[in-house]
N, C-alpha and C positions, 0 to 999 in steps of 0.2 A: 761916382762910383767906386772909387779909392780902392784900383788894383783890382778891379772884378769885369770879368766883363763880359757884356751883354751877347744878345742874338735878338734880329729882328730881322721882319724883310727892307729890301734893299729898294731906295725909291732915286727917280733922276735926280734929286738933290745929292744925293753920293756918288754920284758917277765922278766926279771932280778924287775925289781922294781911291777910290777903286780903281781907277788907270793910272794915280800916282805910284800904288803899289804893282800894278801888270806892270809896269814900267821896270821896278826894281826888278822883278821874281821870273822873266821873260825875255829870251831872248828872238822872240816870235810876238811879241804883244799884241795883243788886239788893240785897239785903235776907241779913240775916247767916243768917239763917230757907230762904232758899231756896239758899246754899251748901250751909245743913247736909242740903237736902233732895238736894243732887247727889251728895254724902259719901257720904248715906247710904241714899238708894234711887233712886237714876237711873243704870240698869246700866250707859246709855251713856253718861255724863261719864267724861272723863278730864281731868282738869289737872295740871299741871307748873307747879311754884315756882322761882324765881329768889330765892337765897340767897346771902348774903356773913356776914360777920359780924358787920354790923348786923340780924341776921334776915333776912325774907321783903323783898323790894325789888320782887318783880313775879309773876303767873299770868296763863295762858293756858288755859283753860277750854274744851275741845269736845266736843261728839257725836260718837262713833262708831257710825256703823248699816252696815252691812253691810261696805261696803268704801268707806267717803264717810266723813269728816269733815271736820265743822264748824265751827264757832271760833264760839263762844259770847259769848265776853270775852277783851278779852286788855286790863293795863294794868302800867305801870311806874311807883312810885312818883315822885312830881313830884318830890322832893331829889336822884333818880336816875335824869333821865332825861337824854339827850346824851350817853350815855358805853355807844354800844351793845349795852347790854343787851336792848331789846326782838329788836333782829336775830336773838342770840344767843338770847333767850325762843323767839322763833318757828324759829330753827332746832331748837332740840332738842324742841317741839311736832310738827314736822315729822314730826323723826324715830323721834318715839313714835308718832306718828299710822302709819306705814310698819311699824314694827315689832307693830302693831297687828293689823298687815293692810290699813290703808287703802291704795286706788286717786288715791285725789285728795280736795280739800283744797276746801273752799270760806267764804268767810265775807265778812261787809256793812261796808262804813263807808262811813260820813259822808264826802259828797265834797266836804265842804269839809278834810278832816281830808287833806291832801299830805302831809303826813309821812310817815302809817298809807299810803297810799296810794301812793306813789315805795319804801318799804321793800317791800313784797308786791311791786311789779314788778320790783326786785330780787332777790327771791327768786323768781321765776317766774311769777308770780300773772296771771290775763290776766281782761279788763274781761271782766263776764260780763252784764251790762245793768243798769239801775235798777231801783229798788222808790224808788216817787212816795210820799211821806210816810211812811216809814218809823219816821223818828223822833218817836214822839207830844210831848215835851217844845214845838217849834217844828216839825212839819213837814216838819222835812228829807231832802232825797229820802237812799237809802244808794247807791253802785256795790254791788254783786255783785262776786265775785273769786271765777278759779278758779283752782285748779294741778294739772292731772294729772302721777301722781308716774311713770306709763308712757313721757312721750313724753319 
């Protein structure tokens, strides 16, 4: 792949790598078992991984319910941030959601995560409100963002 990033649907074999990125990225990390359950038991779960010659460097999870995609989590390995991989991964996730019949996508982001919020705005997401005290580690509010693919 020589420096290139490829995107594909996540499999059970990817759980260990995704879990490592999760732990490096979040104070409230999902457990390895949670990712395994997403792969094995959640019929609504769809995950996209970003992969280079170094292995998996990012992932984006979503739940596809009827015609709506809800981003559950997205992270890029700290050593790979700042290389536009997150933007490309979100674009790949949006394309995957559309291919699965989604008409809109939603997500929550920490109000302090300006980098992520700006990326989502760049990709067409709009502010849909605030969830007060959404994050249980520090009671930080979440901004709800939406994009309607038909607009």
